[in-house]
GUGUKE-172411 format. One record per residue (C-alpha): residue number from 1; x, y, z. Coordinates in steps of 0.02 Angstrom, whole numbers, plus 50000, padded with zeros to 5 digits. Example, Ala and Ser with C-alpha at 12.3 -4.5 7.8 and 13.67 -1.06 7.14 Angstrom:
residues 2
TIMAR     k      px      py      pz
TIMAR     1   50615   49775   50390
TIMAR     2   50684   49947   50357
This chain:
residues 79
TIMAR     k      px      py      pz
TIMAR     1   50311   51022   45124
TIMAR     2   50207   50902   45178
TIMAR     3   50370   50802   45301
TIMAR     4   50401   50983   45359
TIMAR     5   50225   51012   45433
TIMAR     6   50234   50843   45496
TIMAR     7   50404   50874   45564
TIMAR     8   50325   51031   45668
TIMAR     9   50186   50949   45721
TIMAR    10   50283   50796   45820
TIMAR    11   50420   50937   45882
TIMAR    12   50275   51041   45971
TIMAR    13   50185   50893   46042
TIMAR    14   50344   50816   46099
TIMAR    15   50384   50987   46170
TIMAR    16   50213   50996   46284
TIMAR    17   50230   50790   46328
TIMAR    18   50405   50837   46411
TIMAR    19   50327   51000   46484
TIMAR    20   50276   50933   46647
TIMAR    21   50429   50865   46703
TIMAR    22   50500   51048   46706
TIMAR    23   50389   51095   46837
TIMAR    24   50452   50947   46964
TIMAR    25   50612   51017   46941
TIMAR    26   50693   51103   47112
TIMAR    27   50672   51275   47146
TIMAR    28   50830   51413   47081
TIMAR    29   50935   51435   47173
TIMAR    30   50967   51289   47262
TIMAR    31   51151   51330   47330
TIMAR    32   51233   51481   47364
TIMAR    33   51253   51630   47251
TIMAR    34   51419   51698   47194
TIMAR    35   51416   51891   47148
TIMAR    36   51602   51888   47065
TIMAR    37   51660   52094   47065
TIMAR    38   51814   52073   46948
TIMAR    39   51924   52225   47034
TIMAR    40   52005   52238   47216
TIMAR    41   51902   52234   47380
TIMAR    42   51863   52416   47443
TIMAR    43   51830   52508   47276
TIMAR    44   51671   52547   47245
TIMAR    45   51596   52412   47100
TIMAR    46   51640   52297   47292
TIMAR    47   51549   52424   47395
TIMAR    48   51406   52394   47268
TIMAR    49   51391   52228   47272
TIMAR    50   51407   52226   47465
TIMAR    51   51254   52329   47494
TIMAR    52   51156   52222   47361
TIMAR    53   51218   52056   47426
TIMAR    54   51096   52076   47603
TIMAR    55   50942   52102   47494
TIMAR    56   50981   51970   47367
TIMAR    57   51006   51853   47502
TIMAR    58   50830   51900   47567
TIMAR    59   50745   51883   47404
TIMAR    60   50807   51715   47356
TIMAR    61   50838   51640   47541
TIMAR    62   51008   51564   47498
TIMAR    63   51172   51662   47571
TIMAR    64   51264   51766   47451
TIMAR    65   51453   51772   47442
TIMAR    66   51537   51928   47354
TIMAR    67   51719   51870   47282
TIMAR    68   51830   51977   47228
TIMAR    69   51956   51925   47079
TIMAR    70   52071   52048   47043
TIMAR    71   52208   52064   46941
TIMAR    72   52254   52073   46746
TIMAR    73   52144   52230   46710
TIMAR    74   51989   52146   46777
TIMAR    75   52015   51998   46652
TIMAR    76   52017   51852   46766
TIMAR    77   51858   51901   46869
TIMAR    78   51746   51944   46707
TIMAR    79   51797   51766   46648
């Protein structure tokens, strides 16, 4: 039981030691955001994505691109 407590304490201490360095990372998102629609253009899903994209773009401050990847029963766009 003593070794388990020692390992947990060391792990917690190392986690706190590395925390300040995570704050210095780049703000998300740092490149364009892609919304993948697994259906053909002109459908209801495509329309919903294109309505959401401008609001998301203004909120994130990054370009938002709607990608339509239709085919294979939506498997291509889903993967």
